[in-house]
C-alpha positions as CSV (number, residue, x, y, z in Angstrom):
1,M,0.0,0.0,0.0
2,C,1.4,3.4,-1.0
3,S,0.0,6.9,-0.8
4,F,1.2,10.3,-1.6
5,V,1.9,12.4,1.4
6,G,0.8,16.0,0.8
7,A,2.6,18.7,2.5
8,S,3.3,22.4,2.2
9,L,6.9,23.3,2.0
10,D,6.3,26.9,3.2
11,D,7.5,26.3,6.7
12,A,10.0,23.5,6.0
13,L,12.2,24.7,3.2
14,P,13.4,27.9,1.6
15,K,11.1,29.4,-0.9
16,K,13.7,29.9,-3.6
17,G,14.7,26.8,-5.6
18,F,11.7,24.6,-4.5
19,D,8.3,24.2,-5.9
20,K,5.9,24.2,-3.0
21,R,3.4,22.3,-5.1
22,N,5.7,19.2,-5.0
23,P,3.9,16.4,-3.2
24,Y,6.0,14.1,-1.1
25,M,5.3,10.6,-2.0
26,E,5.7,7.6,0.3
27,H,6.6,4.2,-0.8
28,Q,6.1,1.6,1.9
29,T,8.3,-1.4,2.7
30,R,8.5,-3.2,6.0
31,V,11.4,-2.3,8.2
32,Y,12.1,-3.7,11.7
33,A,13.0,-1.1,14.2
34,S,13.2,-0.5,17.9
35,A,11.1,2.3,19.4
36,A,14.2,4.4,19.9
37,S,15.3,4.1,16.2
38,R,11.8,4.8,15.0
39,Q,11.7,8.0,17.1
40,A,15.2,9.0,15.8
41,A,13.9,8.6,12.3
42,Q,10.9,10.7,13.1
43,D,13.1,13.4,14.6
44,R,15.3,13.6,11.5
45,R,12.2,14.2,9.5
46,R,10.6,16.7,11.9
47,L,10.9,19.5,9.4
48,F,8.4,17.8,7.1
49,R,4.8,18.1,8.1
50,T,3.0,15.2,6.4
51,K,-0.3,13.4,6.5
52,F,-1.6,10.4,4.6
53,A,-4.0,11.1,1.8
54,P,-6.2,8.6,-0.1
55,H,-5.1,7.3,-3.5
56,S,-5.7,9.8,-6.3
57,E,-4.4,10.8,-9.6
58,G,-0.6,10.6,-9.5
59,S,-0.6,8.2,-6.5
60,I,2.0,5.5,-6.5
61,N,-0.1,2.3,-6.3
62,N,0.7,-1.4,-6.0
63,I,4.3,-1.2,-5.0
64,G,4.2,-1.7,-1.2
65,L,6.6,-4.4,0.0
66,R,5.5,-7.3,2.3
67,G,6.7,-7.3,5.9
68,H,6.8,-9.7,8.7
69,S,6.7,-7.9,12.0
70,P,4.5,-5.4,14.0
71,L,7.7,-3.4,14.5
72,W,8.1,-1.7,11.2
73,D,8.6,1.8,9.7
74,A,8.2,2.7,6.0
75,M,10.7,3.4,3.3
76,K,10.0,6.9,2.2
77,I,10.8,8.5,-1.2
78,E,10.5,12.2,-1.3
79,L,11.1,14.4,-4.4
80,L,13.0,17.3,-3.1
81,A,13.6,19.3,-6.3
82,I,13.3,19.1,-10.0
83,T,14.4,21.5,-12.8
84,P,11.5,24.0,-13.3
85,N,10.0,23.8,-16.8
86,A,12.2,20.8,-17.5
87,E,10.7,19.9,-20.8
88,E,11.1,23.4,-22.1
89,V,14.7,23.5,-21.0
90,I,15.4,20.2,-22.8
91,E,13.7,21.5,-25.9
92,F,15.7,24.7,-25.9
93,A,19.0,22.7,-25.6
94,G,17.9,20.2,-28.3
95,R,17.0,22.9,-30.8
96,I,20.3,24.6,-30.3
97,C,21.9,21.6,-31.9
98,Y,19.7,21.9,-35.0
99,R,19.3,25.7,-35.2
100,S,15.6,25.2,-35.0
101,E,14.8,27.6,-32.1
102,G,12.1,29.3,-34.3
103,K,10.0,26.1,-34.2
104,R,9.3,26.3,-30.5
105,G,5.6,26.6,-29.6
106,P,2.7,25.0,-27.7
107,G,3.2,21.3,-27.5
108,T,6.5,21.3,-29.4
109,A,8.7,20.3,-26.4
110,A,7.1,16.9,-25.9
111,K,7.2,16.1,-29.6
112,L,10.8,17.0,-30.0
113,I,11.9,15.1,-26.9
114,G,10.2,12.0,-28.2
115,K,12.1,12.4,-31.5
116,L,15.4,12.9,-29.6
117,I,14.9,9.8,-27.6
118,A,13.9,7.7,-30.6
119,M,17.1,8.9,-32.4
120,G,19.3,8.1,-29.4
121,H,20.2,11.8,-29.0
122,E,19.7,12.0,-25.3
123,S,22.4,14.5,-24.3
124,P,19.8,17.4,-24.1
125,L,18.1,15.5,-21.3
126,E,21.2,16.1,-19.2
127,H,20.2,19.8,-18.8
128,A,17.4,18.9,-16.4
129,S,17.8,17.0,-13.1
130,A,15.9,15.8,-10.0
131,T,16.8,15.2,-6.4
132,F,15.2,12.5,-4.2
133,H,15.5,11.7,-0.5
134,I,15.2,8.0,0.3
135,S,15.0,6.8,3.9
136,G,14.1,3.6,5.7
137,C,15.9,1.5,3.0
138,S,18.6,-1.1,3.6
139,R,22.3,-0.5,3.1
140,A,22.1,-3.6,0.7
141,M,19.9,-1.4,-1.5
142,T,22.0,1.8,-1.3
143,H,25.1,-0.2,-2.1
144,Q,23.5,-1.0,-5.4
145,L,22.1,2.5,-6.0
146,V,25.5,4.2,-5.5
147,R,27.0,2.1,-8.2
148,H,25.5,4.6,-10.7
149,R,28.4,6.9,-11.1
150,L,26.8,9.9,-12.8
151,M,24.8,10.6,-9.7
152,S,25.5,12.8,-6.7
153,V,25.0,11.1,-3.3
154,S,24.9,12.2,0.3
155,Q,24.3,9.2,2.7
156,E,24.0,8.7,6.4
157,S,27.4,7.7,7.8
158,Q,28.0,4.8,10.1
159,R,31.3,6.3,11.0
160,Y,29.6,9.2,12.8
161,V,26.1,7.8,13.6
162,D,25.7,5.5,16.6
163,E,23.9,2.3,15.4
164,K,23.2,0.8,18.8
165,S,19.5,1.0,18.1
166,F,19.6,0.3,14.4
167,A,16.5,-0.4,12.4
168,Y,16.7,-3.1,9.7
169,V,14.9,-4.3,6.6
170,A,13.8,-8.0,6.4
171,P,13.6,-9.5,2.9
172,P,10.2,-10.8,2.0
173,S,11.6,-14.2,1.1
174,I,12.0,-15.2,4.8
175,P,9.7,-18.1,5.5
176,D,6.8,-17.4,7.9
177,G,8.2,-19.9,10.4
178,K,11.6,-18.2,10.4
179,K,10.7,-14.6,11.2
180,E,11.5,-14.7,14.8
181,E,14.8,-16.4,14.1
182,F,15.8,-13.5,11.8
183,E,14.8,-11.0,14.5
184,R,17.0,-12.9,17.0
185,D,19.9,-12.8,14.6
186,M,19.5,-9.0,14.2
187,E,19.4,-8.6,18.0
188,T,22.6,-10.7,18.3
189,L,24.4,-8.4,15.9
190,R,23.1,-5.3,17.8
191,E,24.5,-6.7,21.0
192,M,27.8,-7.4,19.3
193,Y,28.0,-3.8,18.1
194,V,27.2,-2.5,21.6
195,K,29.8,-4.9,23.1
196,W,32.6,-3.7,20.9
197,K,31.7,-0.1,21.4
198,A,31.9,-0.7,25.2
199,Q,35.4,-2.1,24.7
200,G,36.6,1.1,23.2
201,L,36.0,0.7,19.4
202,K,34.9,3.8,17.6
203,N,31.7,3.7,15.4
204,E,33.9,3.3,12.3
205,D,35.3,0.0,13.6
206,A,32.4,-1.3,15.6
207,R,30.3,-1.1,12.4
208,F,32.2,-4.0,10.9
209,V,29.7,-6.4,12.7
210,L,26.6,-4.6,11.3
211,P,24.4,-6.3,8.7
212,N,23.5,-5.1,5.2
213,A,19.9,-5.1,6.5
214,C,20.6,-1.9,8.5
215,T,18.4,1.0,7.4
216,S,20.0,4.0,5.8
217,E,19.1,7.4,4.6
218,I,20.3,8.9,1.3
219,V,19.8,11.9,-1.0
220,V,20.5,11.4,-4.7
221,S,20.6,13.8,-7.5
222,A,21.0,13.0,-11.2
223,N,20.2,14.4,-14.6
224,L,17.2,12.9,-16.4
225,R,19.3,11.0,-18.9
226,E,21.0,9.2,-16.0
227,F,17.7,8.5,-14.3
228,R,16.5,6.9,-17.5
229,H,19.5,4.6,-17.4
230,I,19.0,3.8,-13.7
231,F,15.3,2.9,-14.4
232,Q,16.2,0.7,-17.4
233,V,18.6,-1.3,-15.3
234,R,16.8,-1.3,-11.9
235,C,13.2,-1.7,-12.9
236,S,14.0,-4.9,-14.6
237,P,12.6,-8.2,-13.3
238,Q,16.2,-9.3,-12.8
239,A,16.8,-6.4,-10.3
240,Q,16.6,-7.1,-6.6
241,W,13.1,-6.5,-5.1
242,E,14.0,-3.4,-2.9
243,I,15.8,-1.3,-5.5
244,R,13.3,-2.3,-8.1
245,E,10.4,-1.0,-6.1
246,A,12.3,2.2,-5.1
247,C,13.1,2.9,-8.7
248,A,9.6,2.1,-9.8
249,A,8.3,4.7,-7.4
250,M,10.8,7.4,-8.7
251,L,9.9,6.5,-12.3
252,R,6.2,7.0,-11.7
253,E,6.8,10.4,-10.1
254,L,9.2,11.7,-12.7
255,H,6.8,10.5,-15.5
256,R,4.1,12.4,-13.8
257,R,6.2,15.6,-13.9
258,V,8.1,15.1,-17.1
259,P,6.0,12.7,-19.1
260,S,7.7,13.1,-22.5
261,V,11.1,12.0,-21.0
262,F,9.9,8.8,-19.4
263,Q,6.8,7.7,-21.4
264,D,8.7,5.0,-23.2
265,L,9.9,3.5,-20.0
266,M,6.5,3.0,-18.4
267,S,6.3,-0.4,-19.9
268,L,9.0,-1.5,-17.4
269,L,6.3,-1.2,-14.7
270,E,4.1,-3.7,-16.5
271,N,6.2,-6.7,-15.4
272,K,4.5,-8.9,-12.8
273,K,7.1,-8.2,-10.1
274,C,6.3,-4.5,-10.2
275,R,2.6,-4.9,-10.4
276,D,2.3,-7.3,-7.5
277,R,3.9,-4.9,-5.0
């Protein structure tokens, strides 16, 4: 289950450089967490005043991930910024290449962008970009996401952040009868981390016992050409479930805002693994 979270940015972010009409969107996955870690996550997001809204046009549907515990938080994907008038910016750049500026008019941007993509001339798409904030995801997922090199990344650091109350993501493939065993394993790793911290290790060394299941928080920025590449690779049925669902959510939102750039990729969401979530 996923819903957009509507919020005004007036009190949370500077006016300049942000479109206050941007809805935050929330993409739910199950994440195990202690009460302390859930509260810490809420504190980090205290600037964002959000509330759940029912599904409506533009909502991200059918991509919630299964979970196995009453102790869970939700992976959240928030669009922080996108180039204003992105299609017009791309059209202007594209027409410079062909000295066809005089052909600009109502509806011409989408038509030209479709032609550019069909020709494989995607460099004009690099003049528009978007920034997403992703939280409540696993470090296993972020390790995959940061492999995309034409992307700017700022990620929560385990060197400086104390993980004694870490939250964690549980893969949906865990059999029903093994849920508690997985939880016990996570608690054992937490106790190991606390033990080594008590013996004088710094965060940067105690973290060596932490699992890839640990939740993380990351901000990513990329131009729209790079986002197209990311979606082509990570929305594939062969991609791992968590990054596939995160990228499906971002694709839906960018298509809603810049449809001509992503229309041809929407068929990626028709595969059964995306539809079933």
